[in-house]
N, C-alpha and C positions, 0 to 999 in steps of 0.2 A: 851224894848228898846234895840237892840243889837248894837253892835259896829263891825264894818268893816273897812277893810283896804285895800287901792289900791296896786296892785302888786308891785308899785315904792316904798311905804313905808314899804314893808315887811322886808327888811335889817335894816332899822332904829327901827321898832319895835322890832326886833329878839336883837339888838346890845343895846336896853335900858333895855330889861328883863333879858340881860346877857347871851342868847340862841346864840350860833356861827350858821351860815348858813350850809347848807346841803355840799357846796362846802370846807368850812374851817373843816366841820367834816371829810369828804373826804380825806383832805389833811392831816390831824392828822394821821388817819387809814394808810395812804400810809406811812408816816414819821416812825410810829412805825414798820411796815412791812418791811421797809428798815434796821431797827435798828435791828430786828431780824435776818433777813436774813446775814448781815454785821457779825453776830456772835462775836467773841471776838476782832475783829477791824482788820485794815489792816495789822500790824505788826505782828499779832499773827498768822494768815493766811500766810502772806508771810514766817514767820518762819516753818511752816506746810510744805507749798511747798519744801523747803528747805531741809527739812528732807527726802524726797522722799516719805512721807504719804498721803494719801487721808485725807481732812476734813470731818466733819460729814455728811453735806450734799450732797459733792461729793461722797460718798460712797452709799448713798441713789439713786443717779441719775446712778450711775454704776450698781447697784443691780437690779433694778425693772424697766420694761418696761418704754421706754421714755416716758414722761409727764404724767404716771400714778399716781404720787406720790399726795396724799391729806394730808394736814398737819393738826393735833390737839394740842391745847395747843400752837401755835407759840409765843400768846402775853404773856402768862405764865411768871413771873418774881420771885426772891426771895421775902420769906415772910417778909424777914428784909427792912424797909424802906431804911436805907443806902447803901442795895446793888441793890435796884431795876434799876437804872441803869445801874447796871454793870453786870448784869445775862439775857440778852436776852434768849427768850425761856427755862430759867432756866437750861441750860446746855443738855440740853437732847432734843432730835428733834425727835417727836413720830407723825405717822400717817399711811393711808393704801396706799396701791398700788398694782401692780401687777406683776408677774413673768408668762412668757409666757401665758397672759391672765387671770391667776387665781390670784384671792385677797389676799394678805397677809398683814400683820401686823408688823412695824418696829419700833423699837426703837433706835435711833443711838445718842451716846455718843459723847459730844463736848467737848473735851480738852481744845479748847482755851475759855470756859468760865468758870472759876473755878474749872479749872481741871475736869470737866465732874463731879464734888461732887455732891453724893446724899443727896436731902434737901426733906422737907415736901411736896413742892407744884412739885417737880417734881416726885415724887412716886406718887402723886395721877394721874399725867399724863400716868405712866406706867400702874398703877392698872386699870384705867379706859380703857386702849389699851387692858388689859387682857381680861377684862369683854365682850369688842366689839368681839375680837379674838373668845371667847370661845361660845358666842352666835351666832355670824353670821358664824362660822366653816370655818376661816381661818388660815394658819401657823402663828405662831410669831416668829420675828428674832430680836435676840439683836446683835448689832455691837458694842461690850462692848471694852470699854476704860475708865477707870475712876480712880480717886485718892481715891476713898472710901468715906465714911461719911463725910460731911461738916462741918469743925470746922472755926466759935466756935458754931454755930447754933446746934450743935448735943450734946455740953457739959451741965450739968448741970441736976437736977433732971427733971426739967419742960420739957426739952428736952426728957427726957427718957420716961416721962408720956405718951407725945404725939406719940412715937413709939408704935408700934405692935399693933394698932388699927383696923388692918385688918387681923382677926385670919386665913384667909384663903390665907395670900399673898404667903407662898411658898408651897401650897398645888400642887401636881401633879396627875393630875387625866386623862392624856394623850386624852382630848377631841380633841385637835388640835396637829400637830408638833411643836416642839420648838427647834429653831436653836441658836446657840451662835458663833459669830466670835472673837476671842482674838487678838485684834488689837494693843494691846500696853499695859502698864501697866493695869491689872486688879483687882481692890480692892473693896471690899464693894459689893453693887447688883450686879456689874457686874460679879463678882467672883460666887455668890451665883446663880443667872440664869444659868450661864454658868454650873455649877456642874447640875442643873433641867433640862437641855436641852437633846435632843435624837441626837442631831447631834453636835460637836464641830470642829471648825478649827482655826487653831492657827498660826500667822504668825512667824517666826523666829524673834527673838529680842523682842518680846512680852513677859509679864509677868503676870502670875496667881498665887495669893497667897491671903492668911488671911489679911495678914499686909505686907506692905513693908519692903524692905531690911533693910531700915533706922530704922525705929519702932521695927522690931526684933530684929536688932542688939543692940538697947537701952534695949529691955526688957531682953534678954537674957547676955547681958553684953560681946559679942564676935561679930567679923566682920562677915558680912554674905554677901555670892557670891549671887545677885540675880538671876543667871542663875541655881544655885543649889538650891535656895529657890523655884524657880516658872518658870523656863525657859520652853521651848518646850521638851528637851531631857526629862528632868524629867518626863512631863505630857504624852509625847507620848510612852516613853519605861517603866517608871515605876509604875506611879499612874494609866494610861489606862482612863484618865480624856480626854483626845483629840483623836478626828478620824482620822484628816488628817493633816497635817503639810505643809505649803506653804511659799514662798518667799518673796509674796508683800499680799497688800490689795487687787487688781485685782485679783491675783489668789484665794483670799479667798472668795470673792464675787462671781465669777464663780463657785467655789466648792459649795456654799449656793444653788445656781439656779440649779446645776445639781442634787445634793440631793434629793431636793424638787421634782425634775421631777419624781424620783420613788415613791414618797408617795401621798397619797389621800390629800384633804385639810382638813378634820376632820375624827374621827374616823366613822362616820355614812355613808362613802363612800368606795368604792372601790379604788385602785390605777388607776391613770390614765394609759390608756393601747395603745400603739403606733401602727399603722397599722401593720397589719402581713408583709403586703407587703415589708414594710420599714426595715423588720429583715432579716438581712444576716446572714446565717447559716455558721459556721466555717467548714473547713474540718476535717468531721470526722475519716477518715483513719489516720488523725495526732494522736490520742489517744493514740495509742498502741506505739507511740515512745517516747510519754512521760511517760509512767508505766513501769519499768522494770519489768519483770516476775518473776526476783529472789525477794525473800520476804525482802531480807537482804539489798538491794539497795534504797537508797533514791531518791525521786524525788522531783519537787517543783510542788505543789498540784495546785497552782494559773496558772499555765500553763494549767492543765488539766479543771480548770474552764472555762477559755479563749476560750479550745477549744470545749465547749458546748453551753455556752450561745450566744445569739444574739452577732454578732461582734461586739468589742468596746464597751461593755454596762456593762462590770465588774466594779464595784466601791467598791473597797477594803477599810473596816473600821478598824480602830486600826491595821495597819498593824505591828506596830512595837512593839505592847504589846500581850501576850500569845500568841506566835507567834506559837505552836504547833497547833492550831487552827486557821482555817481562817473563817472571816465573812465579809460578803458583799452584796450590793445590785446590780442586774443584770436584765437582761429582757431573758425571754425566749418565742420566737416566738411573741415578741412585749409586752409579760404581765410581771409586775414587779413579782419577786421573790426573798427571802433573801437565801442567801448561808453560810449554816454551814458546814465548811470543817475540817476532820484533815489534818496536815500536815507532813508527813515524813522527810520533810527538816530538821526540827527542834525538837530535842529530838527524832527521829525517829516515830513522831506522837503521843505520849505518851501525853495524856492531864494532866497537872498540875493544880493548883488553879486559877493561871493566866488565862489559857485558858478558864477553867470552868465559871470564872467569865464574860470574855469577851464573851462567847457564851450566857450566860443567859440574860446579857443586853441586848444583840441583840434579841434573843426570845421573850423578853418583849416588845421592839419595835415594831417589825414584828406582832406579835399577836396582840397588841395596834391599829396598823392602817392596818390590815387586808392584811397583805403580804404574801402569802404561802411561805413554807418553804422548801428548798431542802436540805438534808444531803448527803455529800459524804464522804463517809468511808473507812479509812485506817489506821487503829490504833492498839497497842498492847495491850491497856487499859490505865490506870491510872498510872501515874509517882509514884512510892513507893520509900520512903527515909524518913529521919530525917527531913529534910528541908521543904518537902511537908506538913508533920503531923504538923509542927511548924505554918505554914500557914493554921491549919485548913481545910486540903485537903478532910476529910471527908463529912465536913458541904457545901463546895462549889459543891462537888459531887453530895449530895442530892438537894442542891438551883438548880442544872443545871436541874435534871432530874424531881424536881417540876416545873420547868418552861415549861422543854418539854411536860409534861402529863396535863398542864393548856392550853397549846395552843390551840385553837379552830379553827385555819386557816387551809386549806390543808397541808399534813406533805407527802413529798416522800424522801424514802432513798434508795440510792446505794452503796452497797458494794463492793469496786475495789479489795482490797486485804484481809487484815487482819481486824478480827473484834473480840476482845476478851474482855470475862469478863464483868464488870458493864457497860464498855465503850460500848458493844452492845449494852444495853439498853437504855443510854445515848443519843446515836447517832440515835435514831429512830427505833433501832430494835422490831421486834415481833411487838405488836398492836398500839406501839408508833408513826407510821406512819400510814397513809390510805393506803400506799402501798409500798412494799419494794422488789428492784431488786437486783441479785447479779451477776457481773461480772463471767462469765468463771472461772476466777482464785480465786475468792475470797474463802476466808477460815476464819471460824465463831468456836470458842470453848471457854470454859471458862479462858483456857490461852493459851500461844504458847506451841506446842507440845514438843519443844526445852525444856521448861523450865518444863513441865508436866513430862516429863521421869524422871528428877534431884528429883522432889518434889514425885513421886510415887515409883521410885525404888531407889532412893537414888545414885545414878551412872552418872557422868560426863561425857564426851565424851572422854576427856583425859584419864578415866579410863580404858575404854573397847569400842574403836569406832564401833567394829562390832556390839555388843551388842545395843549400845546407837541406832546407827542408824536403826537396827530393832526395837527396840521398838517404836523409833520416828514415822517411818513408819506405825506401828499399831496403834498409837494415832492418825496420821494425816489421816488415811484411813476415817474416819467419820466427816471430818470436811469440805468437799469440798462443793462447790456451789451445788451440786447436791444432797446431802446428805441433806443439807440445805432445797433446793426444796420438797424434797421426805418428810420429815416433815411438810411441808406447811410453814416452816419458813420465806420461801419468795413467793412472787407469782410470779418472772419471773426470770428465769437466761437469760441474754443478754450478746451478745456482746459488747465490748467497744463501737464499730462504732454506736450501736444501742442507746446509752443513751440518747442523746436528744431528739430522736424520742418519746422514753419510755417516757420521762419527761413532753414532750408536752402535749402527749395523758393522761398521768396520773393529770396532771392540768385540762384539761377539764373534766375530770371523776369526780372530786372531789372539783368543784367549788362551793360548798355550795349554789345552787340556789334557793335552798329554802328559805334560809335566806337574799337572794340578795348577797350573799358574805360578810355578815358583821358577824364578831365573837361575843363572849359573852364578849371577854374583861374581864376575870377575873383578869388580872395581872395589868390593868391599873394604880392601886396606888402602885404598885412595887416599892420600892427604886430604886432611879437612879444609886445608887452606893452602891456595894456590899463591 
């Protein structure tokens, strides 16, 4: 015998057995979602607005294509029963969405909830999102702002025993691009993931360090200035951790969108290509205006780059760090390329340890994500001196050439004026590029002929000007672009106005079509900071 209930008796029966109705269950779900969306509450959100900075969810809304965000872990809360009512989404908003139609994964730290501190639950959220991004081939974006590890949750041996349970948590194999924005105080996981990212943008007034100024002051027993400890000038100009510096949250989010536009979604794809019809070529005749024919005169290589690549496409990276070199992304006839150039505006273009570090890290990123490299060369070599040796200059020089030679993407090199010594090799000379061209003004040798006279003959110009100039002319005779081409050290000698056309043709020739344009990625696990 079976029991049946009339529809009218369903609610009574549910109540009798302690089961809520579907309507009540839906109401509870809606209530929990409202709590999560309210974040730290109206007062804290109002304080946020008054500060002029976006909150965690507003940042996501501005970053992603409208209506594309799909949240995961919205109803996560603290593992501690006493904190469950005060930890909506457990302080980190995670999920996926789209940028220009392409899927991305996002972690946005919510400072209105427990200072966006790291906990066992929100670390699980990040771990799962990382796995999803890697499996599905999505860039991973960290919108960083955090007070660090959550106290008292993280104190004691039991808390430590729960940590470190993911033995791959901080491994970077560059399966997909990682991007970080430093948008406030960044401590703990926000700092760690920033240091592992391929691109970092920092808002002025934000902070990035191992520990806060207060904790550091207590640890070392002296007052610490937060700006000196972890401000934007430190990281943009001295550590090189930051690629771009901006004045607002909105600018930072726009920079992220622009950066990702040059990269593929994952290492197994080519970078997105803009239609060639949209590529506006700059006035090639202006290149001769930017580069003085006199080798002793300096100029700004960034103007030369802008005079070669698609108009408005150059995206400079680490412009305040290692300034003797220029690195950045651009487009040539719609195709993404990485630019590595010496800059005579700084130290005469002589490469120092900081410039080597900057170039090496950039080459690793380009090789990992199938971005062809263009070298623009005008360097007297590597900067020599006691300071460079103290900074392990030989090791940085070797790291750089190691990266150049491991690069499996198309590489093209153009020598504009000078290319001397080991720097000739490090900047793509010889077989270190798929093709090398020299401007008619190019000059290549083991060292500058002027220095060579003093080294070989032991005289300076002031000793005997006539003899010095005679010897210098003899040494310089075999250093020209034509001498280099005659020895097949370059494949082409070109006029400056032909540079763009030569590069576009070279990229088409060396596209690696047999491999679908996908490299071997031998540097995918290279350290993100050297």
